[in-house]
C-alpha positions in Angstrom: -36.3 23.4 -17.4 -37.9 26.8 -17.8 -35.7 27.5 -20.9 -37.0 24.3 -22.5 -40.6 25.4 -21.8 -39.8 28.8 -23.4 -38.3 27.0 -26.5 -41.3 24.7 -26.9 -43.7 27.7 -26.5 -41.8 29.6 -29.2 -42.0 26.5 -31.4 -45.7 26.2 -30.9 -46.3 29.9 -31.7 -44.1 29.7 -34.8 -45.9 26.7 -36.1 -49.4 27.9 -35.3 -48.7 31.3 -36.8 -46.9 29.9 -39.9 -49.8 30.0 -42.3 -50.4 33.7 -41.5 -46.9 35.1 -41.4 -43.5 34.4 -42.9 -41.1 33.2 -40.2 -37.7 34.9 -39.8 -36.0 31.6 -40.6 -36.8 28.2 -42.2 -38.2 25.2 -40.3 -34.9 23.4 -40.9 -33.0 26.3 -39.4 -35.4 26.4 -36.4 -34.9 22.7 -35.7 -31.2 23.1 -36.1 -31.2 25.9 -33.5 -33.5 23.9 -31.2 -31.4 20.8 -31.4 -28.2 22.6 -30.4 -29.9 24.6 -27.7 -31.3 21.4 -26.1 -27.9 19.8 -26.2 -26.3 22.8 -24.5 -29.0 22.9 -21.9 -28.8 19.2 -21.0 -25.0 18.9 -20.9 -23.8 19.4 -17.4 -20.4 20.2 -16.0 -18.2 17.2 -15.3 -18.1 16.1 -11.7 -14.6 16.1 -10.1 -13.4 15.2 -6.7 -14.2 18.6 -5.1 -17.9 17.9 -6.0 -18.0 14.5 -4.2 -15.6 15.2 -1.3 -18.2 17.0 0.8 -20.5 13.9 0.5 -17.7 11.6 1.6 -16.8 13.9 4.4 -20.4 14.2 5.6 -21.6 10.6 5.0 -18.6 8.3 5.1 -15.5 9.6 6.9 -16.9 9.4 10.4 -15.9 5.7 10.0 -13.7 5.7 6.9 -10.8 7.9 8.2 -7.3 7.1 9.4 -7.6 5.5 12.8 -11.2 4.5 12.1 -12.4 0.9 12.0 -12.5 0.1 8.2 -9.3 -0.3 6.4 -10.4 2.0 3.5 -10.1 5.7 4.0 -12.0 8.4 2.0 -10.3 11.5 3.3 -8.4 12.3 0.1 -8.6 11.6 -3.6 -5.6 9.3 -3.5 -7.2 7.3 -0.6 -10.6 7.1 -2.2 -9.7 6.1 -5.7 -8.5 2.5 -4.9 -11.9 1.8 -3.5 -14.3 3.2 -6.1 -15.5 -0.2 -7.4 -16.3 -1.2 -3.8 -18.0 2.2 -3.1 -20.2 1.8 -6.2 -21.1 -1.8 -5.3 -21.9 -0.9 -1.7 -24.0 2.1 -2.6 -25.9 0.2 -5.2 -26.6 -2.7 -2.9 -27.5 -0.5 0.0 -24.8 -2.0 2.2 -23.3 1.5 2.8 -23.8 3.5 4.7 -24.9 0.9 7.3 -28.3 1.9 8.6 -30.9 -0.7 9.1 -33.9 1.3 10.6 -36.6 2.1 8.1 -36.5 5.9 7.5 -40.0 5.8 6.1 -41.3 4.6 9.4 -39.4 6.7 11.9 -36.4 9.0 12.1 -33.4 9.2 14.5 -30.8 11.7 15.5 -27.4 11.1 13.8 -28.8 8.7 11.2 -26.1 7.2 8.9 -28.0 7.6 5.6 -27.2 9.0 2.2 -29.7 10.9 0.0 -30.6 9.6 -3.4 -29.1 12.7 -5.0 -25.8 12.2 -3.1 -25.7 8.6 -4.0 -26.3 9.5 -7.7 -23.6 12.2 -7.6 -21.0 9.7 -6.3 -22.1 7.0 -8.8 -22.0 9.5 -11.7 -18.5 10.6 -10.7 -17.3 7.0 -10.6 -19.0 6.2 -13.9 -17.3 9.3 -15.5 -13.9 7.8 -14.6 -13.6 9.5 -11.2 -11.8 12.5 -12.4 -9.6 14.3 -9.9 -9.9 17.9 -11.1 -8.0 20.3 -8.8 -8.1 18.4 -5.6 -6.9 21.5 -3.7 -10.4 22.9 -4.3 -12.0 20.2 -2.1 -13.1 21.4 1.3 -10.8 20.8 4.3 -10.8 17.3 5.7 -12.7 16.8 8.9 -10.5 16.2 12.0 -11.3 13.1 14.0 -10.1 11.9 17.4 -8.7 8.4 16.9 
């Protein structure tokens, strides 16, 4: 964000000073540089399983683990992938995580909620084709008593 501001400030200064001085490069070259700089700034690293695993572990696996109530488990990449379409649908509909109290009214201990950024991270990972990456880089799976 700050880099974009600096680039636009530089553009403003170049254009405002242009009648008085000769710029070090042409307008075409400047916009070419600006275009590729903005592309490199807006491109982000691809999300892989190690990026979403902590969200699943913190928000989902207290129920979705072997020995837990639901049949689907999210404690590993191979257990999560078969359920990605259901995960996406449930997150978009607000069905998951199940929490009916209105968090804008009052808050509770041990709420089963997911933040907007966590939800977006999971959905972006699914939309990107749910790449595995190096699954060994994922944090350790929580241990639950069955």
